[in-house]
C-alpha positions, -999 to +999 in steps of 0.1 A: -710-360-192-745-371-184-776-353-196-786-343-161-752-329-154-753-308-185-788-296-175-774-285-141-747-263-158-771-250-183-793-238-154-764-221-137-754-201-168-791-193-175-794-179-140-764-157-146-780-144-178-812-136-159-792-110-140-773-096-169-799-075-187-807-055-156-777-034-165-796-020-195-805+010-173-771+014-157-742+036-167-713+053-150-726+084-131-719+117-149-732+152-146-760+167-166-756+203-178-760+225-148-787+247-164-809+217-171-837+205-147-831+169-136-856+144-122-837+121-098-851+087-089-845+055-071-862+022-082-863-014-071-859-037-102-872-073-105-859-090-137-872-121-156-853-137-184-865-164-208-837-185-224-852-197-256-828-226-263-836-243-229-872-231-226-862-218-192-876-188-173-857-173-144-865-144-120-837-127-101-838-111-066-844-073-067-817-048-075-816-010-070-814+015-099-807+052-090-802+080-115-816+110-132-835+121-163-825+154-180-859+170-185-846+192-213-830+166-235-846+134-222-812+118-216-812+091-189-782+083-168-778+062-137-762+034-118-774+000-105-764-018-074-761-056-080-735-076-061-721-108-075-746-136-075-737-168-057-762-197-058-764-235-053-784-260-073-792-296-067-803-324-090-812-360-079-783-383-083-758-356-092-752-335-061-747-297-055-727-270-074-721-236-061-714-208-087-706-171-086-713-147-115-706-110-123-717-085-149-689-066-166-698-035-187-678-029-219-691+006-228-714+033-213-751+027-216-771+051-239-807+059-231-834+084-238-869+092-224-895+109-245-907+135-220-941+138-237-949+101-237-924+088-210-913+061-234-879+048-224-853+033-248-820+022-235-791+000-247-765-018-225-734-036-236-717-060-212-700-094-208-711-122-185-683-134-163-688-168-146-663-162-118-663-196-102-680-230-100-673-255-073-688-288-062-708-280-031-704-314-017-669-325-028-661-362-030-625-357-021-613-352+015-621-318+030-584-309+032-581-311-007-580-277-023-612-269-043-609-267-080-628-239-099-644-259-127-646-229-150-612-213-142-606-176-138-615-164-173-649-179-182-668-151-200-688-144-232-665-144-262-681-111-274-703-085-256-740-089-252-761-059-264-796-055-251-820-027-261-851-023-239-882-001-241-913+006-222-933+034-206-919+049-174-939+060-144-928+084-117-950+069-090-960+032-099-943+002-113-929+003-149-921-026-172-893-026-198-889-055-224-864-065-251-848-094-269-812-103-271-787-129-285-764-149-263-729-153-278-705-182-272-686-184-240-648-188-239-621-199-214-644-220-193-619-249-192-637-283-195-671-266-193-666-244-224-681-270-249-710-280-226-720-243-221-717-235-258-738-264-268-767-255-246-769-217-241-759-194-269-784-182-296-809-156-305-845-149-295-840-147-257-864-122-240-860-100-210-885-082-188-878-058-159-903-042-136-890-010-118-909+002-088-902+035-069-887+031-034-894+052-004 
């Protein structure tokens, strides 16, 4: 496989990872104690990820985070709305590839807000699932069935854990940052080795800016 082709697949997986850490503030909705006062909120989130191994910075489209903060305990719970991401990338002399990715949580997110300082700390654990990858401009006749280059089970071999922290605001943008390690990918058919040579490793950084919505 040529260097430019490898770079194309690296960029695709890195874009998937740019979406992943946004789940750090998401968890299945559950009720707070009925006697506790709760601050409910709705934020727009814009996330940026730096993939150290590739010196690559990617910013995702906005997502929506809705949830609540228990003002007695500081516990934070919520949910985020992020559909699967489908994108197409082009490189000169190589052509186009279209891929779709998904975030798959492996356990509930734990989070806490210091009510006095509004410092937020939250940890999310999830897998990245590269759902599909197809040539956007196939060389075979149009009637030929498309082949998913990564198969049906391309995912991180172990869950990713991201712990984020930052100072929250009730009425203006807030930024949360953290570092994380990308594990190997598995079951990506012929692309497994390429992905694992170029993407996994420590020292990746994530930043998310959350802004109140009307």
